[in-house]
C-alpha positions as CSV (number, residue, x, y, z in Angstrom):
1,M,11.3,-13.5,-11.1
2,A,12.6,-16.6,-13.7
3,Q,10.5,-19.4,-13.7
4,Y,11.3,-22.7,-15.6
5,P,10.3,-21.8,-19.0
6,K,7.1,-22.8,-20.2
7,R,8.1,-24.5,-23.2
8,W,10.3,-27.1,-21.3
9,Y,7.0,-28.3,-18.9
10,N,6.4,-31.5,-20.8
11,K,9.9,-32.5,-20.8
12,E,12.1,-33.7,-17.9
13,M,13.3,-30.7,-15.7
14,Y,16.1,-30.2,-13.6
15,A,17.4,-27.6,-11.1
16,D,20.8,-26.6,-9.6
17,I,20.3,-26.4,-5.7
18,I,22.5,-24.7,-3.1
19,V,22.1,-27.3,0.2
20,D,21.2,-24.9,2.9
21,I,24.0,-26.4,5.0
22,T,26.9,-23.3,5.9
23,H,29.9,-25.8,5.6
24,E,32.5,-25.9,2.9
25,K,31.8,-29.2,2.3
26,V,28.8,-28.9,0.8
27,D,29.2,-25.4,-0.5
28,K,28.5,-26.3,-4.7
29,K,25.8,-26.9,-6.8
30,F,23.4,-30.3,-6.5
31,E,21.4,-31.3,-9.4
32,Y,17.8,-32.6,-8.8
33,K,14.9,-33.3,-10.8
34,I,11.5,-31.1,-10.4
35,P,8.5,-32.9,-10.4
36,S,6.0,-32.3,-13.0
37,H,3.5,-30.8,-10.3
38,L,5.8,-28.5,-9.4
39,A,7.0,-27.4,-12.7
40,D,5.0,-24.0,-12.8
41,K,5.8,-23.4,-8.9
42,I,9.5,-23.2,-8.8
43,T,11.3,-20.4,-9.7
44,I,15.0,-18.8,-9.3
45,G,15.4,-18.5,-5.6
46,S,12.8,-20.8,-4.8
47,K,13.2,-22.6,-1.0
48,V,12.9,-26.2,-1.5
49,L,12.7,-29.3,0.0
50,I,15.3,-32.3,-1.2
51,P,16.9,-35.7,-0.1
52,F,20.3,-35.2,0.7
53,G,23.1,-37.6,1.5
54,R,23.0,-41.6,1.8
55,G,20.2,-41.5,4.2
56,N,18.0,-39.3,1.8
57,K,17.7,-36.9,5.0
58,E,15.1,-34.2,4.0
59,I,16.5,-30.8,4.2
60,T,16.1,-27.3,2.5
61,G,17.8,-26.0,-0.7
62,Y,17.9,-23.3,-2.8
63,V,16.8,-23.1,-6.6
64,V,19.9,-21.1,-8.3
65,G,19.5,-22.4,-11.8
66,F,17.7,-24.7,-14.4
67,L,19.0,-27.1,-16.7
68,K,17.5,-29.1,-19.9
69,E,19.9,-32.2,-19.2
70,P,21.9,-33.0,-16.1
71,S,26.0,-33.8,-16.2
72,F,25.4,-37.3,-15.0
73,D,23.2,-40.2,-15.0
74,K,19.5,-39.7,-15.1
75,K,18.9,-42.4,-12.9
76,L,21.3,-41.2,-10.3
77,I,19.5,-38.1,-10.0
78,K,16.8,-37.8,-6.9
79,E,13.4,-35.3,-7.2
80,I,12.6,-32.9,-5.2
81,H,9.8,-33.3,-2.9
82,N,8.2,-30.1,-2.6
83,L,8.3,-26.1,-1.6
84,A,9.5,-25.3,1.9
85,P,6.4,-24.4,3.3
86,G,5.9,-20.8,4.3
87,S,9.1,-19.8,2.1
88,I,9.2,-16.8,-0.3
89,A,11.6,-16.8,-3.5
90,I,14.7,-14.8,-3.6
91,E,14.8,-12.8,-6.6
92,E,17.0,-13.7,-9.6
93,K,19.5,-10.4,-9.3
94,L,20.0,-11.2,-5.6
95,I,20.9,-14.5,-6.3
96,T,23.6,-13.2,-8.5
97,L,24.4,-10.3,-6.1
98,A,24.6,-13.5,-3.4
99,S,27.3,-15.1,-5.6
100,W,29.5,-12.0,-6.0
101,I,29.0,-11.5,-1.9
102,K,30.5,-15.4,-1.5
103,E,33.3,-14.8,-3.9
104,E,34.4,-11.5,-2.8
105,Y,34.1,-12.0,1.1
106,G,34.6,-15.7,1.2
107,G,32.2,-18.2,3.4
108,T,29.4,-20.3,1.7
109,M,26.7,-19.8,-1.3
110,A,24.1,-20.4,1.2
111,G,25.5,-18.3,3.9
112,A,25.6,-15.4,1.4
113,L,21.8,-16.6,0.3
114,K,20.9,-16.0,3.8
115,V,22.2,-12.5,4.1
116,V,20.5,-11.3,0.8
117,L,17.3,-12.8,1.8
118,P,14.9,-9.5,3.0
119,I,12.8,-11.9,5.2
120,K,13.1,-15.6,5.6
121,K,9.5,-17.1,5.9
122,R,6.1,-15.8,5.2
123,E,3.9,-14.4,8.1
124,K,0.4,-14.8,9.0
125,T,-1.4,-11.6,7.3
126,K,-3.7,-8.9,9.3
127,E,-6.9,-8.4,7.9
128,A,-10.0,-5.9,8.6
129,F,-13.4,-6.6,8.1
130,Y,-15.9,-4.1,6.9
131,V,-19.8,-4.5,6.8
132,R,-21.1,-2.7,3.8
133,L,-24.7,-2.2,2.8
134,A,-25.9,-4.7,-0.4
135,V,-29.0,-3.0,-1.3
136,P,-30.0,0.2,-2.5
137,R,-30.7,3.0,0.4
138,E,-34.4,3.3,-0.4
139,E,-34.8,-0.5,0.4
140,A,-32.8,-0.7,3.2
141,I,-35.0,2.1,4.7
142,K,-38.4,0.2,3.8
143,K,-37.0,-2.9,5.5
144,L,-35.5,-1.0,8.4
145,E,-39.7,0.5,8.8
146,H,-40.6,-3.2,8.8
147,L,-38.3,-4.5,11.2
148,L,-39.5,-1.3,13.5
149,L,-42.7,-3.0,14.0
150,Y,-41.3,-5.8,15.8
151,K,-39.9,-5.3,19.7
152,N,-36.8,-8.4,19.4
153,Q,-35.5,-6.5,16.3
154,K,-33.9,-4.1,18.0
155,A,-30.3,-5.1,17.4
156,R,-30.9,-5.4,13.5
157,V,-32.3,-2.0,13.7
158,R,-29.3,-0.5,15.1
159,A,-27.1,-2.3,12.4
160,L,-29.0,-1.1,9.3
161,A,-29.8,2.5,10.7
162,A,-26.3,2.9,11.1
163,L,-25.2,1.3,7.9
164,I,-28.0,3.6,6.0
165,D,-26.3,6.7,7.4
166,H,-23.0,5.5,6.8
167,P,-23.1,2.6,4.1
168,V,-19.6,1.1,4.9
169,L,-18.8,0.4,8.2
170,A,-16.2,-1.7,10.0
171,K,-17.0,-4.7,12.4
172,E,-15.1,-3.4,15.0
173,E,-17.1,0.3,14.9
174,L,-20.6,-1.9,14.8
175,K,-19.5,-3.9,17.9
176,N,-18.2,-1.3,19.9
177,K,-20.3,2.0,18.9
178,F,-23.5,0.3,17.9
179,K,-23.5,-2.7,20.4
180,V,-24.1,-5.2,17.0
181,E,-22.8,-8.6,17.5
182,M,-21.5,-11.0,14.7
183,K,-24.5,-13.1,14.7
184,V,-26.7,-10.0,13.9
185,I,-24.5,-9.2,10.9
186,E,-24.7,-13.0,9.8
187,A,-28.7,-12.3,10.2
188,L,-28.6,-9.6,7.7
189,V,-25.9,-11.3,5.5
190,K,-28.6,-14.3,4.9
191,Q,-31.2,-11.7,4.1
192,G,-29.1,-10.3,1.6
193,L,-29.5,-7.0,3.4
194,V,-25.3,-6.4,3.9
195,M,-22.3,-8.3,3.1
196,V,-18.9,-8.7,5.0
197,E,-15.6,-7.7,2.9
198,T,-12.1,-8.3,4.2
199,K,-9.5,-5.8,3.5
200,R,-5.5,-6.7,4.1
201,I,-3.9,-4.4,6.9
202,Y,-0.4,-3.7,6.0
203,R,1.8,-3.1,9.2
204,N,4.1,0.0,8.0
205,P,5.3,1.8,11.4
206,T,6.0,4.9,9.0
207,W,2.2,5.1,8.8
208,E,1.8,6.0,12.2
209,M,4.7,8.7,12.1
210,E,4.5,12.4,11.7
211,E,5.3,13.5,8.3
212,K,7.7,16.8,7.9
213,K,6.2,18.9,5.3
214,E,8.6,21.5,4.2
215,E,9.0,23.2,0.7
216,V,12.8,22.9,0.2
217,S,14.4,25.8,-2.1
218,L,17.7,24.8,-3.2
219,N,20.7,26.9,-3.1
220,Q,23.2,27.0,-5.8
221,E,25.6,24.4,-4.8
222,Q,22.9,22.0,-4.1
223,E,21.0,22.8,-7.4
224,K,23.9,22.3,-9.1
225,I,24.7,19.0,-7.8
226,L,21.0,17.9,-8.4
227,S,21.5,19.2,-12.1
228,S,24.6,17.2,-12.7
229,F,22.7,13.9,-11.4
230,K,19.6,14.6,-13.8
231,E,22.1,14.6,-16.9
232,N,24.2,11.5,-15.8
233,F,20.8,9.6,-14.5
234,S,19.1,10.4,-17.7
235,K,22.3,9.6,-20.1
236,G,23.0,6.2,-18.2
237,N,25.9,7.7,-16.7
238,L,26.0,5.8,-13.4
239,K,29.4,6.5,-12.1
240,P,29.1,6.2,-8.2
241,C,28.9,9.6,-6.9
242,L,30.1,11.4,-3.4
243,I,28.7,14.8,-1.5
244,K,31.1,15.7,0.4
245,G,29.0,18.7,2.4
246,V,29.8,20.4,5.6
247,T,27.6,19.1,8.6
248,G,23.9,21.0,7.6
249,S,24.7,21.5,4.0
250,G,21.8,20.2,3.0
251,K,22.7,16.8,1.5
252,T,19.2,15.2,2.9
253,E,17.3,18.1,0.7
254,V,19.3,16.7,-2.3
255,Y,18.9,12.9,-1.9
256,I,15.0,13.8,-1.9
257,K,15.3,16.0,-4.7
258,M,17.3,13.0,-6.3
259,A,14.8,10.5,-5.3
260,Q,12.0,12.5,-6.7
261,E,13.7,12.5,-10.2
262,V,14.1,8.5,-9.9
263,V,10.6,7.7,-8.7
264,K,9.2,10.4,-11.6
265,S,11.0,7.6,-14.0
266,G,9.2,4.7,-13.0
267,R,12.0,3.3,-10.6
268,Q,12.8,2.6,-6.9
269,V,15.1,4.1,-4.3
270,I,16.8,2.7,-1.3
271,I,17.6,5.1,1.7
272,M,20.6,3.6,3.6
273,I,21.5,5.3,6.7
274,P,24.0,3.9,9.4
275,E,21.8,3.8,13.0
276,I,18.5,2.9,13.7
277,A,18.3,6.3,15.7
278,L,17.9,7.8,12.2
279,T,14.7,6.8,11.1
280,F,12.6,8.9,13.0
281,Q,13.7,12.1,11.4
282,T,14.7,10.8,8.1
283,V,11.4,9.0,7.6
284,A,9.2,12.1,8.7
285,R,11.1,14.2,6.1
286,F,10.8,11.4,3.1
287,M,7.3,11.0,4.2
288,G,6.5,14.6,3.5
289,A,7.7,14.2,0.0
290,F,6.7,10.8,-1.0
291,K,3.6,10.0,1.8
292,K,3.0,6.6,2.3
293,R,4.9,5.0,-0.3
294,V,7.6,5.1,2.1
295,A,8.7,1.8,4.3
296,I,11.6,0.9,6.5
297,I,13.2,-1.8,7.4
298,N,15.3,-2.7,10.7
299,S,16.0,-5.2,13.4
300,K,14.0,-3.5,15.8
301,L,10.3,-4.4,13.8
302,S,8.6,-7.3,14.2
303,Y,8.6,-10.1,12.0
304,G,5.1,-9.2,10.9
305,E,6.1,-5.7,10.0
306,R,9.4,-6.6,8.1
307,Y,7.1,-9.1,6.3
308,D,4.4,-6.9,5.5
309,Q,7.6,-4.3,4.0
310,I,8.6,-6.5,1.4
311,E,5.0,-7.4,0.5
312,M,4.5,-4.2,0.0
313,V,7.6,-3.3,-2.1
314,R,6.6,-6.8,-4.0
315,E,3.1,-5.3,-4.9
316,G,4.5,-1.8,-6.3
317,K,3.2,0.0,-3.4
318,I,6.4,1.4,-2.3
319,D,8.8,3.8,-3.7
320,V,11.3,4.4,-0.9
321,M,13.0,1.9,1.6
322,I,14.9,3.3,4.1
323,G,16.8,1.3,6.3
324,P,20.3,0.6,7.8
325,R,22.9,-1.8,6.1
326,S,20.1,-4.7,5.0
327,A,18.0,-2.3,3.1
328,V,20.3,-2.8,0.3
329,F,18.5,-5.6,-0.1
330,T,15.2,-4.6,-0.5
331,P,13.9,-6.4,-3.7
332,F,12.5,-3.5,-6.0
333,N,12.1,-4.7,-9.5
334,N,13.3,-1.5,-10.9
335,L,15.9,0.0,-8.8
336,G,17.1,3.2,-9.8
337,L,19.3,4.9,-6.7
338,I,20.8,3.5,-3.5
339,V,21.7,6.8,-1.3
340,I,24.4,5.8,1.4
341,D,23.8,8.7,3.8
342,E,26.8,9.4,6.3
343,E,28.9,6.7,4.1
344,H,31.7,6.8,6.4
345,E,29.9,4.8,9.1
346,G,31.2,1.7,10.3
347,T,28.0,0.2,10.8
348,Y,28.0,-0.2,7.4
349,K,30.3,-3.0,7.7
350,S,28.7,-6.5,8.6
351,E,30.6,-8.2,11.6
352,Q,29.0,-11.6,10.9
353,M,30.2,-13.7,8.0
354,P,30.2,-13.2,5.1
355,R,31.8,-9.7,6.4
356,Y,30.6,-7.8,3.5
357,H,30.9,-3.7,3.4
358,G,27.4,-2.0,2.4
359,R,28.9,0.6,0.4
360,E,30.7,-2.3,-2.0
361,V,27.7,-4.3,-2.0
362,A,25.6,-1.5,-2.6
363,I,28.0,-0.1,-5.9
364,K,27.6,-4.0,-7.2
365,R,23.9,-4.0,-6.7
366,A,23.5,-0.7,-8.6
367,E,25.8,-2.5,-11.8
368,L,23.6,-5.4,-11.7
369,E,20.3,-3.0,-11.5
370,N,21.7,-0.3,-14.2
371,A,21.3,1.9,-10.9
372,I,23.3,4.8,-9.6
373,V,24.9,5.2,-6.0
374,V,25.1,8.3,-4.2
375,M,27.0,8.6,-1.1
376,G,27.1,11.4,1.3
377,S,29.1,12.5,4.5
378,A,30.8,15.4,6.2
379,T,33.9,13.5,6.8
380,P,34.0,10.8,4.0
381,S,35.7,7.7,4.6
382,L,39.4,7.9,3.1
383,A,38.6,4.7,0.8
384,S,35.7,6.7,-0.9
385,Y,37.6,9.9,-1.4
386,Y,40.6,8.2,-2.4
387,H,38.3,6.5,-5.1
388,C,37.3,10.0,-5.7
389,E,40.8,11.1,-6.3
390,K,41.5,8.1,-8.5
391,G,38.6,8.8,-10.4
392,D,36.5,5.9,-9.9
393,Y,33.7,8.0,-8.0
394,Q,32.1,11.5,-9.0
395,L,33.0,14.0,-6.3
396,Y,30.6,16.8,-5.3
397,E,30.9,19.7,-2.9
398,L,28.9,21.4,-0.4
399,T,31.0,24.1,1.4
400,T,28.6,26.1,3.4
401,R,25.4,25.2,5.5
402,A,22.0,25.5,3.9
403,T,20.8,28.1,6.4
404,K,23.7,29.8,5.6
405,N,24.7,30.1,9.2
406,L,28.3,29.6,10.1
407,L,29.7,26.5,11.6
408,P,30.1,26.2,15.1
409,T,33.3,27.3,16.9
410,V,35.2,24.8,18.5
411,E,38.0,25.0,21.4
412,I,39.9,22.2,22.7
413,V,40.6,21.9,26.5
414,D,43.5,20.0,27.9
415,M,42.6,17.5,30.3
416,K,46.0,17.5,31.7
417,A,46.2,20.5,32.8
418,E,42.3,20.5,34.4
419,L,44.3,17.2,36.3
420,K,46.9,19.7,37.5
421,S,44.4,22.1,38.9
422,G,42.6,19.6,41.0
423,N,39.7,19.1,38.4
424,R,39.1,15.2,38.7
425,S,35.6,15.6,37.2
426,F,34.2,14.2,33.8
427,L,33.8,17.6,32.8
428,S,36.7,20.4,32.7
429,S,35.7,23.9,34.2
430,R,35.2,25.6,30.7
431,L,32.2,23.1,29.5
432,Q,30.8,23.2,32.9
433,E,30.8,27.2,32.7
434,L,29.2,26.9,29.2
435,I,26.7,24.5,30.4
436,E,25.5,27.0,32.9
437,D,25.3,29.6,30.6
438,R,23.2,27.4,28.1
439,L,20.7,26.4,30.7
440,Q,20.3,30.1,31.8
441,K,19.5,30.8,27.9
442,K,17.1,27.9,28.0
443,Q,19.2,26.7,25.0
444,Q,19.6,22.7,24.8
445,V,23.2,21.1,25.2
446,M,24.2,17.5,23.9
447,L,27.2,15.7,25.7
448,F,28.9,13.0,23.4
449,L,30.9,10.8,25.3
450,N,33.0,9.0,23.1
451,R,33.3,5.3,23.5
452,R,33.9,3.8,20.3
453,G,37.1,1.4,19.7
454,F,37.3,1.4,23.5
455,S,39.4,-1.8,24.6
456,G,41.5,-1.4,27.6
457,F,44.3,1.1,26.0
458,V,46.6,2.7,28.9
459,S,47.4,6.3,28.7
460,C,48.8,8.8,31.3
461,R,46.3,11.5,32.9
462,A,49.0,13.7,33.7
463,C,50.7,13.9,30.5
464,G,49.0,12.3,27.7
465,Y,51.3,9.2,26.9
466,V,50.0,6.4,25.4
467,M,51.2,2.8,25.2
468,K,51.8,1.8,21.5
469,C,53.2,-1.3,19.9
470,P,56.5,-0.4,18.8
471,H,56.0,-2.3,15.3
472,C,52.2,-1.3,14.3
473,D,52.0,1.9,15.6
474,V,48.4,1.3,17.1
475,S,48.0,1.1,21.0
476,L,48.3,-1.8,23.1
477,S,45.4,-3.0,24.5
478,I,45.4,-4.7,28.5
479,H,44.9,-8.3,28.7
480,K,43.9,-10.3,32.0
481,G,47.0,-11.5,33.9
482,G,48.9,-8.2,33.5
483,K,49.7,-7.9,30.0
484,M,49.5,-5.7,27.5
485,V,49.4,-7.2,23.9
486,C,49.2,-5.6,20.0
487,H,46.6,-7.1,18.3
488,Y,48.1,-6.8,14.9
489,C,51.1,-8.6,15.4
490,G,51.1,-10.2,18.7
491,Y,53.9,-8.0,20.3
492,E,53.3,-8.2,24.3
493,T,54.8,-6.4,27.5
494,K,54.2,-6.2,30.7
495,E,51.6,-3.7,32.1
496,V,52.6,-0.6,33.8
497,K,52.0,1.0,37.2
498,S,53.6,4.4,36.2
499,C,53.8,6.8,33.4
500,P,57.3,5.5,31.3
501,E,57.2,8.6,30.1
502,C,56.5,11.2,33.2
503,G,56.6,8.8,36.2
504,S,52.9,9.5,37.2
505,P,50.8,7.0,39.0
506,F,47.7,8.4,37.0
507,I,48.3,6.0,34.1
508,G,45.3,3.2,33.0
509,G,42.1,3.4,31.1
510,F,39.2,5.8,31.0
511,K,36.3,3.8,33.1
512,A,33.3,6.5,32.7
513,G,30.4,5.7,31.2
514,T,27.1,7.4,30.4
515,Q,25.2,6.6,33.2
516,Q,28.1,8.2,35.4
517,V,28.5,11.3,33.2
518,E,24.2,11.8,33.9
519,D,24.5,10.9,37.8
520,Y,27.4,13.4,37.7
521,L,25.2,16.2,35.9
522,K,22.0,15.7,38.0
523,K,24.2,16.7,41.2
524,R,26.3,19.4,39.1
525,F,23.1,21.0,37.6
526,K,19.8,20.3,40.1
527,E,17.6,22.2,37.5
528,A,18.5,20.8,34.6
529,K,16.4,18.0,32.8
530,T,18.6,15.2,31.3
531,L,17.8,12.6,28.6
532,R,20.5,9.5,28.1
533,M,20.5,7.7,24.9
534,D,23.0,4.4,25.0
535,L,22.4,1.0,24.2
536,D,20.5,0.5,27.8
537,T,17.7,3.2,27.2
538,T,17.1,2.3,23.4
539,R,16.7,-1.7,24.0
540,E,12.6,-1.2,23.5
541,K,11.0,-1.0,20.2
542,E,10.7,2.6,19.6
543,G,13.4,3.4,22.2
544,Y,15.4,5.9,20.1
545,Q,12.0,7.3,18.7
546,K,11.0,8.1,22.3
547,I,14.2,9.9,23.3
548,L,14.7,11.9,20.2
549,K,11.0,13.1,20.5
550,A,11.1,14.2,23.8
551,F,14.4,16.0,23.2
552,D,13.3,17.7,19.8
553,N,9.9,18.9,22.3
554,H,11.9,20.0,24.7
555,E,11.5,17.8,27.4
556,A,15.3,17.9,28.4
557,D,17.9,20.6,28.7
558,I,20.9,18.2,28.1
559,L,20.9,14.9,26.0
560,I,23.9,12.6,27.0
561,G,24.9,9.7,24.8
562,T,27.3,7.8,22.8
563,Q,28.0,7.6,18.9
564,M,24.4,7.2,18.2
565,I,23.7,10.8,18.8
566,V,25.9,12.5,17.0
567,K,25.0,11.0,13.7
568,G,22.9,13.3,11.3
569,H,20.3,14.6,13.8
570,D,19.1,18.0,13.5
571,F,17.7,19.6,16.8
572,K,17.5,23.6,16.1
573,D,17.9,24.8,19.8
574,V,21.1,22.7,20.5
575,T,23.9,25.5,20.8
576,L,26.4,23.5,22.7
577,V,28.3,19.9,22.1
578,G,30.4,18.8,24.4
579,I,32.8,16.0,23.7
580,I,33.7,14.3,26.5
581,A,37.1,11.7,26.2
582,A,37.7,12.4,22.7
583,D,40.8,9.9,23.1
584,M,38.9,6.9,23.5
585,S,38.7,6.2,19.8
586,L,42.0,7.9,19.0
587,Y,43.8,5.2,21.0
588,S,41.8,2.1,20.0
589,N,43.9,-0.7,19.0
590,D,42.9,0.0,15.2
591,Y,44.4,1.4,12.2
592,Q,41.5,3.3,11.5
593,A,41.8,5.0,15.0
594,G,42.8,8.4,13.4
595,E,40.2,8.5,11.1
596,R,37.2,7.2,13.3
597,T,38.3,10.1,15.8
598,F,38.3,13.0,13.4
599,Q,34.7,12.0,12.1
600,L,32.9,11.5,15.4
601,I,34.1,14.7,16.7
602,T,33.8,16.7,13.5
603,Q,30.1,15.2,13.0
604,A,29.4,15.8,17.2
605,A,30.6,19.2,16.6
606,G,28.4,19.9,13.6
607,R,25.3,18.9,15.5
608,A,25.6,22.6,17.6
609,G,24.3,26.0,15.8
610,R,21.7,24.2,13.3
611,G,19.1,27.0,14.2
612,S,19.3,30.9,14.6
613,V,21.9,30.8,17.4
614,P,25.5,30.3,16.8
615,G,26.5,27.1,18.1
616,Q,29.8,26.0,20.0
617,A,31.9,22.6,20.9
618,V,34.2,21.8,23.4
619,I,36.8,18.8,23.0
620,Q,37.9,17.3,25.7
621,T,41.4,15.7,25.6
622,Y,44.7,14.4,26.5
623,S,46.3,14.8,23.5
624,P,45.4,18.3,22.5
625,D,48.5,18.3,19.9
626,N,47.2,15.0,17.4
627,Y,46.7,16.4,14.4
628,A,43.2,14.3,14.1
629,I,42.4,16.5,17.2
630,I,43.2,19.8,15.8
631,K,42.1,18.9,11.8
632,A,38.8,18.0,13.7
633,K,38.8,21.6,15.6
634,E,39.3,23.3,12.6
635,Q,36.7,21.0,10.4
636,D,39.7,20.6,8.1
637,Y,39.2,17.6,6.2
638,E,41.5,18.1,3.4
639,G,44.2,18.6,6.0
640,F,43.5,15.5,7.7
641,Y,43.3,13.0,4.7
642,Q,46.8,14.3,3.8
643,E,48.3,13.4,6.9
644,E,46.3,10.0,7.6
645,M,46.9,9.1,4.1
646,A,50.5,9.7,4.5
647,F,50.7,7.2,7.6
648,R,48.7,5.0,5.7
649,D,51.1,4.6,2.9
650,L,53.8,4.8,5.2
651,M,52.4,1.8,7.2
652,E,50.9,0.0,4.3
653,Y,47.3,0.4,5.7
654,P,44.1,0.4,3.8
655,P,43.0,2.3,1.4
656,V,46.5,2.5,-0.3
657,Y,47.0,-1.2,0.5
658,S,44.3,-3.8,1.0
659,L,44.1,-6.1,3.7
660,V,42.1,-8.8,5.0
661,A,41.9,-11.1,8.1
662,V,42.1,-14.7,8.1
663,I,39.9,-15.2,11.6
664,A,40.1,-18.7,13.0
665,T,38.1,-20.0,15.9
666,G,38.0,-23.2,17.6
667,K,36.9,-25.0,20.8
668,E,40.4,-26.6,21.5
669,E,43.5,-23.8,22.0
670,E,46.3,-26.1,21.2
671,E,44.3,-27.4,18.1
672,L,43.9,-23.9,16.8
673,D,47.3,-22.7,17.4
674,L,48.7,-25.9,15.8
675,A,46.6,-25.2,12.4
676,M,47.0,-21.6,12.4
677,D,51.0,-22.4,12.3
678,Y,50.4,-24.8,9.2
679,L,48.0,-22.0,7.7
680,K,51.1,-19.4,8.0
681,K,53.3,-22.0,6.4
682,F,50.8,-22.6,3.6
683,C,50.5,-18.7,3.2
684,D,54.4,-18.4,3.1
685,L,54.4,-20.7,0.2
686,L,52.1,-18.4,-1.9
687,E,53.8,-15.5,-1.1
688,K,56.2,-16.9,-3.5
689,K,53.7,-16.5,-6.2
690,V,51.9,-12.9,-5.7
691,E,53.3,-10.1,-4.0
692,V,51.8,-10.1,-0.6
693,R,52.6,-9.4,3.1
694,I,52.0,-12.1,6.0
695,I,51.5,-11.1,9.6
696,G,50.6,-13.3,12.4
697,P,48.9,-15.5,13.9
698,A,48.1,-12.9,16.4
699,T,45.9,-13.0,19.4
700,P,43.0,-10.7,19.6
701,Y,42.0,-8.6,22.3
702,I,39.1,-10.9,23.8
703,K,40.9,-14.6,22.7
704,K,37.8,-16.6,24.0
705,I,34.3,-16.0,23.7
706,K,31.6,-18.7,24.4
707,D,33.9,-21.4,24.9
708,L,35.7,-20.4,21.4
709,Y,39.5,-19.4,21.1
710,K,40.4,-17.3,18.5
711,K,43.5,-16.5,16.1
712,V,44.1,-13.9,13.0
713,I,46.6,-13.8,10.4
714,Y,46.9,-10.5,8.5
715,I,47.4,-10.4,4.7
716,K,48.6,-7.2,3.0
717,S,49.3,-6.3,-0.8
718,I,48.8,-3.4,-2.9
719,D,46.6,-5.2,-5.4
720,N,43.0,-6.5,-3.9
721,R,43.1,-9.4,-6.4
722,N,46.2,-10.9,-4.9
723,L,44.1,-11.4,-1.4
724,I,41.2,-12.9,-3.5
725,Y,44.0,-15.1,-4.8
726,M,44.9,-15.8,-1.6
727,K,41.3,-16.4,-0.2
728,D,40.8,-18.7,-2.8
729,K,43.8,-20.6,-1.9
730,I,43.1,-20.9,1.8
731,E,39.9,-22.0,1.1
732,E,41.1,-25.0,-1.3
733,Y,43.6,-26.0,1.2
734,I,41.4,-25.8,4.3
735,D,39.1,-27.9,2.2
736,L,41.5,-30.6,1.6
737,N,42.9,-30.8,5.3
738,K,41.2,-32.8,8.2
739,G,42.9,-30.7,10.6
740,F,40.6,-27.5,9.9
741,N,37.3,-29.6,10.6
742,N,36.5,-28.4,14.1
743,L,37.6,-24.8,13.0
744,S,35.6,-22.0,11.7
745,I,37.6,-19.7,9.0
746,Q,36.5,-16.4,8.2
747,F,37.4,-13.4,6.0
748,D,37.7,-10.1,7.0
749,F,38.7,-7.7,4.2
750,D,39.9,-4.3,5.0
751,P,39.1,-5.1,9.1
752,M,37.8,-2.5,11.3
753,N,38.1,-2.3,14.9
754,N,35.6,-5.7,15.5
755,I,38.3,-8.5,15.8
């Protein structure tokens, strides 16, 4: 960690400081004098207390650099008051990463610094007290014999006798087991017979988890990838890698072997996972290889637990950190490898400002640290696979399951036919028949309710017709007041009461949730034990772990859940997966709808047949002829990629084109509309200088949240540098115009369905 150079200590010292106010008007460096008593305490990344503004109000700021000489009159420079109490310095490389995030995704430097902070403040440490015998055992025995002569020394006798048998005992054990109070121990300390020691206790939840010990023997494909990785890593060939491996192909085994190579070389590893729900099985497997040198970081941990994870990292007690998106900011001092498991997942994209993507940040951090990024997925994001085609990433493939089991057989059920036959339940006749069969065989079932991307799209249950925007080829969304709206261009039309295609009255949105599906299952299969996994059942701290462990232990026959159950879980006795309402993500108001649907269905089907019994999956859909559904059934990634990329190219969507959403929010709708009209005109002027296309302003699906109205302008370009240019110019324009003072402006590059 960079400190002020010691040779400067006897001179006047100055620091560049970013003010901790997330506002564009003060998003720049301010110069402050460092008082002599802080010269050896302030480092790059230190959080300090400074006087600011005309009234010299004391606020906080971050030190981002040092100066030998200020750039203006020394008499005008204010002095740092002190270090902020309880603060923790941000590592210098993370400061550089924060600067890149600010430039790449917009917002303020202070906002970017807060993102890279692993923890915001110091927490109280947890300590254990131990009592140790301070004299030789023979001397303690003589003292014990002496104490036995006195009737009023029974407590001291118990304490000394216990310590003669066990030279070191926890204070709590002496109190609870031997009934020895602290005042007795204090008396023995005064006599010089014992001493009290303190030991810091780290709150690491992984130490309470079971480790999964397994001797992994890699197959030929896995070994080939590992060998190539070792060669590239040793030679410093650090191009990002993508492992495209079918579900169950043993990507995690490869990650573990790669991590072992990196740790052997004295460097550390970050394992990024898309969901907290994956922590349970992932940690168990990594602990089998790295024992107690594994830690986790996620939002479910207490502040004290999070603080201790980072402290262990700083003290070199941890080699492997596992966690979701924020794990990429773990302050390792010699990072060698970042693994991004299930790299296609949308959870790697931040929905808060700055709206960074964990994959891109990981690649940038690896560049800064001379580390390597390894991504893995059975269904890679189109963006990553596109980078492989262009030669930016190294592509590896695993084409068979590690256990040599066959991939599950998959069949499509047309729910339009079910409706015609009189079945209006959530489950098709075929799926019900297969569930009955698995229950009789004592095998397990997973039912996945595809709720991702749900935003009130309108479809016909009789013929499968979906109401779409004629300009953007995305579904229209139902708004209050009987309107259907496109969120990309603002196209509006009236809500329909009957299907324009077949005239059926069965047109509307899908209303079922996991609770309704579970209730139906309990009535239909009374003998079956069920577990439900969704946001409601996983709110408590260990909610994910309890449910997954219970299912793994066969405490339930059927697990019902949303997308969190289909990501990377490995249950040997699951032989049937039912995908309910596959269309839910297919017709979300998102250009990535087809990609999301293909990924979810393929991943869900891949949970079946991972043990010795072959697996089966059933896709329930109203759109059996859609290419995303068909290619998912066939588990044909290449075929899907080609069709989807042709669509993206035609519609000028990422990854062929780059896209940024300029999102504005404000309390007054008229003020917001006026400001966005002016911003659109400004963008139109810029359009003459760079090759971009402007769309909007458009109104999003939910135009008002917590009394704040929202509007969006979309900008497309074949070259992402043009969008960075547009972002920079828009920020300058906003900074110069008071009409934007009451508005918040955010930039979302390659936006997903979160606007």
